[in-house]
C-alpha positions in Angstrom: 8.8 -89.5 77.7 5.5 -87.7 75.5 7.5 -89.2 72.4 7.6 -92.7 74.2 4.1 -92.6 75.0 3.0 -91.5 71.2 4.9 -94.6 70.0 3.6 -97.2 72.4 0.0 -96.3 71.3 -1.3 -98.4 68.5 -2.7 -97.0 65.4 -5.6 -99.1 65.9 -6.7 -97.5 68.9 -6.5 -93.8 67.4 -8.5 -95.4 64.5 -11.4 -96.8 66.6 -11.0 -93.3 68.4 -11.8 -91.5 65.3 -14.6 -93.7 64.4 -16.4 -93.4 67.4 -17.5 -89.8 66.1 -20.5 -89.5 64.3 -19.8 -87.7 60.8 -22.6 -86.7 58.7 -21.7 -86.6 55.0 -22.4 -82.5 55.3 -19.4 -82.3 57.6 -16.3 -81.2 55.4 -12.8 -81.6 56.4 -10.9 -78.8 57.9 -8.5 -78.7 55.1 -10.2 -76.8 52.1 -8.8 -76.8 48.4 -7.9 -73.5 47.2 -8.1 -73.2 43.4 -6.6 -69.4 43.6 -3.2 -69.3 41.8 -0.5 -66.6 42.6 -1.1 -63.3 40.9 -5.0 -64.1 40.1 -7.3 -61.1 40.3 -11.0 -61.7 40.8 -13.4 -60.2 38.6 -15.5 -57.8 40.1 -18.1 -56.2 37.8 -21.8 -58.0 37.3 -23.5 -57.8 34.5 -25.6 -59.1 32.2 -25.9 -58.1 28.8 -28.6 -60.3 26.1 -31.0 -60.3 24.0 -34.0 -62.3 25.2 -36.3 -63.1 22.7 -38.9 -60.3 21.4 -41.6 -61.9 20.1 -42.9 -66.0 20.8 -46.2 -67.2 19.6 -47.8 -69.8 21.4 -47.8 -73.1 19.3 -51.1 -74.4 18.5 -49.8 -78.0 19.5 -49.1 -76.7 23.5 -47.2 -79.9 23.9 -44.2 -78.2 21.6 -44.0 -75.8 24.5 -41.8 -78.8 26.4 -38.7 -78.0 24.3 -38.8 -74.2 24.1 -35.9 -72.3 25.9 -36.3 -70.5 29.3 -35.8 -67.3 27.4 -39.2 -68.2 24.9 -41.1 -69.5 28.0 -40.2 -66.3 30.0 -41.6 -64.2 27.1 -44.9 -65.9 27.5 -45.3 -66.3 30.8 -44.1 -62.5 31.3 -46.6 -61.6 28.9 -49.5 -63.6 30.2 -49.8 -65.7 27.2 -49.5 -68.8 29.2 -49.6 -69.4 32.8 -46.7 -70.9 34.9 -49.7 -73.3 36.0 -50.4 -74.6 32.5 -46.8 -74.9 31.9 -46.4 -76.7 35.1 -49.1 -79.3 34.5 -47.7 -79.9 31.1 -44.3 -80.9 32.3 -45.8 -82.8 35.1 -47.7 -84.9 32.4 -44.7 -85.7 30.4 -42.8 -86.4 33.6 -45.7 -89.1 34.3 -46.0 -90.3 30.9 -42.1 -90.8 30.0 -40.3 -90.9 33.2 -40.6 -94.7 33.2 -39.6 -94.9 29.7 -36.0 -93.0 30.8 -35.9 -94.1 34.3 -34.8 -90.7 34.8 -37.1 -89.7 37.6 -37.0 -90.5 41.3 -39.6 -88.1 42.8 -42.2 -85.9 41.1 -42.7 -82.9 43.5 -46.4 -82.5 42.3 -47.9 -80.5 45.3 -45.0 -78.1 45.8 -45.0 -77.3 42.0 -48.6 -76.5 41.5 -48.4 -74.6 44.7 -45.3 -72.7 43.3 -47.0 -72.4 40.1 -50.0 -70.6 41.5 -48.3 -68.5 43.3 -46.3 -67.4 40.5 -49.2 -66.7 38.8 -50.5 -64.8 41.5 -47.2 -62.5 41.8 -47.0 -61.8 37.8 -50.7 -61.0 37.7 -50.1 -58.6 40.7 -47.2 -57.0 38.5 -44.6 -58.6 40.8 -42.3 -60.2 38.0 -39.3 -61.6 39.1 -37.1 -62.2 36.0 -36.9 -64.8 33.1 -36.8 -67.8 36.0 -40.3 -66.6 37.2 -42.8 -69.5 36.6 -40.4 -71.9 34.8 -40.6 -75.6 35.7 -37.4 -77.3 36.5 -35.8 -80.2 38.1 -32.9 -81.3 40.4 -30.5 -83.9 40.8 -31.4 -86.2 43.6 -28.3 -85.0 45.6 -30.0 -81.8 46.6 -32.0 -82.0 49.6 -35.5 -80.6 49.4 -37.2 -80.6 52.9 -40.6 -82.6 52.8 -39.1 -85.0 50.2 -36.7 -87.8 49.9 -33.3 -87.1 49.0 -32.0 -90.5 47.9 -28.5 -90.0 46.5 -29.5 -92.6 43.7 -28.6 -95.3 46.2 -30.7 -98.0 48.1 -29.0 -97.5 51.3 -30.5 -94.2 51.1 -33.8 -94.4 49.5 -36.0 -93.7 52.2 -33.8 -90.9 53.2 -35.5 -87.4 54.3 -33.2 -84.3 55.0 -34.6 -81.4 57.2 -33.1 -78.7 55.1 -33.5 -77.3 51.5 -30.1 -76.7 49.4 -29.1 -73.2 48.8 -29.3 -74.1 45.0 -33.0 -74.9 45.6 -33.7 -71.9 47.7 -32.3 -69.5 45.1 -34.3 -70.8 42.4 -37.2 -70.4 44.5 -36.4 -66.9 45.1 -36.2 -66.6 41.5 -39.8 -68.0 41.2 -38.6 -71.2 39.6 -41.1 -74.2 39.9 -39.5 -77.3 41.2 -41.3 -80.3 39.5 -39.2 -83.1 39.9 -36.2 -84.7 41.8 -34.2 -86.5 38.8 -32.2 -89.9 39.1 -28.2 -90.0 39.3 -25.7 -92.6 39.4 -25.7 -94.3 42.8 -23.5 -91.7 44.9 -22.8 -89.8 41.8 -21.1 -92.2 39.7 -22.5 -93.3 35.9 -26.2 -93.7 35.1 -27.3 -96.9 37.3 -29.5 -96.2 40.4 -31.7 -98.3 42.4 -34.5 -97.7 40.2 -32.7 -99.2 36.7 -30.6 -97.4 34.4 -31.3 -94.1 32.9 -31.7 -93.7 29.1 -30.4 -91.4 26.5 -33.6 -89.9 24.8 -31.8 -90.3 21.2 -31.1 -93.8 21.6 -32.9 -95.9 24.5 -30.4 -98.9 24.3 -27.9 -96.3 25.6 -27.5 -95.2 29.0 -27.8 -91.4 29.3 -24.1 -91.4 31.1 -23.6 -89.8 34.5 -23.7 -88.9 37.1 -26.2 -86.3 36.2 -28.1 -88.7 34.3 -31.5 -87.8 34.9 -31.0 -83.9 34.7 -29.8 -84.6 31.2 -32.2 -87.0 30.1 -35.3 -85.0 31.4 -33.9 -81.9 29.9 -33.2 -83.4 26.5 -36.8 -85.1 26.5 -38.8 -82.2 27.2 -39.7 -83.4 30.8 -38.3 -80.0 32.3 -37.4 -76.7 31.0 -34.0 -76.9 32.8 -32.3 -78.9 35.5 -29.5 -78.6 37.9 -26.6 -81.1 37.8 -22.9 -81.6 39.5 -19.9 -82.5 38.4 -16.7 -83.7 40.0 -14.7 -85.5 37.3 -17.1 -85.1 34.4 -20.6 -85.5 35.5 -22.0 -82.6 33.7 -19.9 -82.8 30.5 -20.5 -86.6 29.8 -24.4 -86.8 30.0 -24.8 -83.3 28.3 -22.8 -84.7 25.7 -24.5 -88.0 25.6 -28.1 -86.3 25.4 -27.4 -83.4 23.5 -27.6 -80.6 26.2 -26.0 -77.4 26.9 -24.4 -77.3 30.1 -22.2 -75.3 32.6 -19.5 -76.5 35.1 -18.7 -73.3 37.0 -15.4 -72.6 38.8 -15.2 -74.5 41.9 -16.3 -72.0 44.7 -18.6 -70.2 42.6 -22.4 -72.4 43.5 -23.1 -73.2 47.5 -23.0 -76.8 47.7 -24.9 -76.2 51.0 -27.6 -79.2 51.0 -25.9 -81.0 48.2 -24.4 -84.7 49.1 -20.6 -84.6 49.3 -18.7 -86.9 47.3 -15.3 -84.8 47.1 -15.2 -81.5 49.1 -12.4 -80.2 47.2 -13.6 -81.3 43.7 -17.6 -81.0 43.7 -19.3 -78.5 41.7 -23.0 -77.5 40.8 -24.4 -76.3 37.5 -27.2 -76.2 35.3 -27.9 -78.6 32.4 -30.3 -76.6 29.8 -31.3 -76.3 26.3 -29.1 -73.5 25.2 -26.1 -71.9 26.7 -28.0 -68.5 26.9 -30.5 -70.5 29.4 -27.3 -71.8 31.2 -26.3 -68.0 31.7 -30.0 -67.0 33.2 -29.8 -70.0 35.6 -26.3 -69.5 36.9 -26.8 -65.8 37.3 -29.6 -67.1 39.6 -27.7 -69.8 41.7 -24.3 -68.4 42.2 -22.4 -66.3 44.7 -21.6 -67.0 48.4 -24.3 -67.6 51.0 -22.4 -67.4 54.1 -23.2 -71.1 54.9 -20.8 -73.1 52.4 -17.1 -71.7 53.7 -15.4 -72.6 50.2 -17.4 -70.0 48.2 -15.7 -66.8 46.8 -17.0 -63.4 46.3 -16.6 -62.6 42.4 -18.6 -60.9 39.6 -20.2 -62.5 36.9 -20.1 -60.6 33.5 -22.0 -62.0 30.6 -22.2 -60.5 27.0 -24.0 -61.8 24.2 -22.7 -59.3 21.2 -18.9 -59.5 21.3 -16.7 -58.6 18.1 -15.0 -62.1 18.5 -11.9 -60.7 16.6 -11.3 -58.7 19.8 -11.1 -61.7 21.8 -8.1 -64.4 21.9 -9.6 -67.9 21.3 -7.0 -70.7 21.5 -7.6 -74.2 20.4 -5.2 -77.6 20.8 -4.7 -78.3 17.7 -3.1 -82.0 18.2 -6.7 -83.0 20.0 -8.5 -81.8 17.0 -6.3 -83.4 14.3 -5.8 -86.9 16.3 -8.1 -89.7 16.0 -11.2 -89.8 17.8 -15.0 -90.4 17.6 -16.4 -87.2 16.0 -13.6 -85.8 14.5 -15.6 -84.6 11.7 -17.9 -82.6 14.0 -15.0 -81.0 15.7 -13.5 -79.7 12.4 -16.9 -78.4 11.5 -17.3 -76.5 15.0 -13.7 -74.8 14.5 -14.9 -73.6 10.9 -17.9 -72.2 12.5 -16.1 -70.3 14.9 -13.8 -68.9 12.3 -16.8 -67.8 10.0 -18.0 -65.9 13.2 -14.4 -63.8 13.4 -12.7 -65.8 15.9 -8.9 -65.9 15.1 -8.2 -69.3 16.4 -4.6 -69.6 17.8 -2.8 -72.7 18.3 -2.3 -73.6 21.8 0.2 -76.2 23.1 -1.1 -78.2 25.9 2.1 -79.6 27.8 0.7 -80.6 31.4 2.8 -83.2 32.1 2.0 -83.7 35.4 0.9 -87.2 36.9 -2.9 -86.0 36.3 -4.7 -89.9 36.4 -2.7 -90.4 39.6 -3.8 -87.8 41.2 -7.3 -88.4 41.1 -6.6 -90.4 44.0 -7.9 -87.5 46.2 -11.4 -88.1 44.7 -11.4 -91.8 45.9 -10.1 -90.6 49.2 -12.3 -88.2 49.9 -15.2 -90.1 48.5 -14.5 -93.1 50.8 -14.1 -90.8 53.6 -17.5 -89.2 52.9 -19.0 -92.9 52.8 -17.0 -94.8 55.2 -19.8 -95.7 57.7 -21.5 -97.1 55.0 -18.6 -99.2 54.1 -17.9 -99.9 57.7 -21.6 -101.3 58.1 -21.4 -103.4 54.9 -24.0 -101.4 53.7 -21.9 -101.2 50.5 -23.3 -104.4 49.2 -26.8 -102.7 48.9 -25.4 -100.5 45.6 -27.0 -102.1 42.5 -23.3 -102.1 41.0 -20.8 -104.4 42.7 -18.4 -104.6 39.8 -14.5 -103.9 40.2 -14.8 -100.3 38.9 -17.6 -99.2 41.2 -17.8 -97.4 44.6 -18.1 -100.4 46.8 -14.8 -101.7 45.5 -13.3 -98.1 45.4 -14.5 -96.9 49.0 -12.6 -100.4 50.0 -9.2 -100.1 48.3 -9.0 -96.6 49.4 -8.4 -97.6 52.6 -4.5 -98.3 51.4 -4.3 -94.9 50.0 -1.2 -93.6 52.4 -2.3 -90.5 53.9 1.5 -89.0 52.5 0.5 -89.7 49.0 -3.0 -88.1 49.5 -1.1 -85.1 50.8 1.5 -85.1 48.2 -1.0 -85.5 45.4 -2.6 -82.5 46.6 0.7 -80.3 46.9 1.4 -81.4 43.2 -2.2 -80.2 42.4 -1.0 -76.4 43.7 1.8 -76.6 40.9 -1.2 -77.9 38.4 -3.4 -74.9 39.4 -0.6 -72.4 38.8 0.6 -74.3 35.3 -3.3 -74.2 34.1 -3.1 -70.8 35.0 -0.1 -69.6 33.3 -1.4 -71.2 30.3 -5.1 -70.2 30.5 -4.3 -66.4 31.1 -3.3 -66.2 27.7 -6.7 -66.6 26.2 -10.1 -65.5 26.7 -11.6 -68.9 25.6 -9.9 -72.3 24.9 -12.0 -74.7 22.4 -11.3 -78.4 23.0 -12.9 -81.6 21.9 -14.7 -82.3 25.0 -12.9 -85.4 25.7 -9.9 -84.4 24.2 -6.5 -85.2 25.7 -6.4 -85.4 29.8 -8.2 -81.6 29.9 -11.4 -82.8 31.7 -9.3 -84.4 34.4 -7.1 -81.4 34.6 -9.7 -78.7 34.8 -11.9 -80.6 37.0 -8.7 -80.8 39.5 -7.9 -77.0 38.9 -11.6 -76.0 39.2 -11.8 -74.1 35.8 -15.2 -73.7 34.3 -16.3 -75.4 31.0 -19.5 -75.1 29.1 -20.7 -78.3 26.6 -22.8 -77.7 23.8 -24.0 -80.2 21.1 -21.8 -79.9 18.1 -23.4 -82.3 15.7 -24.6 -85.7 15.5 -23.4 -89.2 14.5 -24.6 -91.4 11.8 -26.6 -93.2 14.1 -28.4 -90.0 15.2 -26.8 -89.5 18.7 -25.5 -86.3 19.4 -21.9 -84.8 20.0 -20.4 -82.0 21.6 -17.7 -79.3 22.0 -16.4 -77.8 25.1 -15.1 -74.1 25.8 -12.8 -73.5 28.5 -12.3 -70.3 30.3 -10.2 -68.7 33.2 -11.4 -69.2 36.7 -14.7 -67.1 37.3 -15.1 -65.9 33.6 -17.7 -68.3 32.8 -19.5 -65.2 30.9 -16.7 -65.3 28.2 -17.3 -69.2 27.5 -20.9 -68.7 27.5 -21.0 -66.1 25.1 -18.7 -68.0 22.8 -21.1 -70.9 23.2 -23.9 -69.1 22.3 -22.5 -67.4 19.2 -21.8 -71.0 18.3 -25.5 -71.9 18.6 -26.9 -68.8 17.0 -24.6 -69.9 13.8 -26.0 -73.7 14.0 -29.1 -75.4 14.9 -27.8 -78.4 16.9 -29.3 -77.4 20.3 -32.9 -76.9 18.5 -33.2 -80.7 17.6 -35.7 -82.8 19.6 -35.4 -86.6 20.3 -38.1 -88.3 18.1 -39.5 -90.4 20.4 -40.4 -87.6 22.7 -41.9 -85.7 19.8 -45.5 -85.8 21.4 -48.4 -84.8 18.9 -52.3 -84.2 19.9 
């Protein structure tokens, strides 16, 4: 009788019953993605073995400070050669001067920034120095909530939205003494570089977008409008804009950084990480924001080890030879990057990447989860307010996702379990894997499996725009990829170059 009763019910009635429940974007599904393969052991040790700069001079033209690394700025602030207030005012001025040009700023948090900077100076003067982020101005992608300020998600329907909470990442940076100066643009609902205020620009070429969706974070950092920024990645949104704008970016392991207070796009794929001027800066910021917060249930307790001076001859560094030898846009720069790594002592070992699962098809998990996250927007027809309405944009993706069968969504995630195990078996034989940033299907694969990636500039095209190289590591071993990336940057100067249009002189 019970079976007959269930069979007689109309699916539409069930759907309407489900839709009657209000579901804020912050509510995640009961089913959680598990990135942990069989036989995996979590790293337990936490240590930062790095040599920060031992001497830095204040430049005659103070505007040059805008392009100093976090480590350099930290030295000057700690030694009271500049104040946080002075540095904050410099970045606020640059945000006002260049923000419209780059269309990279949604909200300047001036009142909060000046208050935090004054507090930092007071604490430092009293001998209460908190560490290398103390007094350092930064910006966040505008999907992280900050109480008292709009959190627009880059989308017109949410342009006036204010959330009565502050994201864990922002809280942790505040605890470390950071100074929040701006909420930066993002592609609407975390896609691309087009938002309700325009298209965020690449500081190296204003005729190009900055790529996305961490568009403003990458653009503002590269142009010296913030000392560092926070971005997010679901399927390339740290790697892509960091490549376009010439930044150093870290996409951490899934389950490393709390997403509390962050807009959800895909609960099983979203990751939060730093976009900086150097890999070492990424290490400093990541150390401050990573770890469980007793709120986000997807987080894992794991150590973070970063060691700067490593003998790379003792490390196993792999590279996918086929991707470096195949035809791609910056083959020359990739080849030179490999030569630089060999010069550092890395014994590069050829790796065969044979991941034959239907990876492209598996990204339907992202489409389905994103459509669920913004289902009420779609059903209320407010998706028409989004700027991008082309075929390959969120409004149409959200609508089309309703035709993804639940069975296929589950099957894709079952295949994902096999993918996690296969990538683990491949990666565990190496400390770091060096890959072209868009080589093969690795960007999609590692976003599905949750593996970490460090992306750094590796040269420039003939038109003067940057290109990048990527370093992959095993789950929760960001430190190894960061260490190799830092060594690469010590041997090159690509991260030191400044977009000419933003080199202001007195």
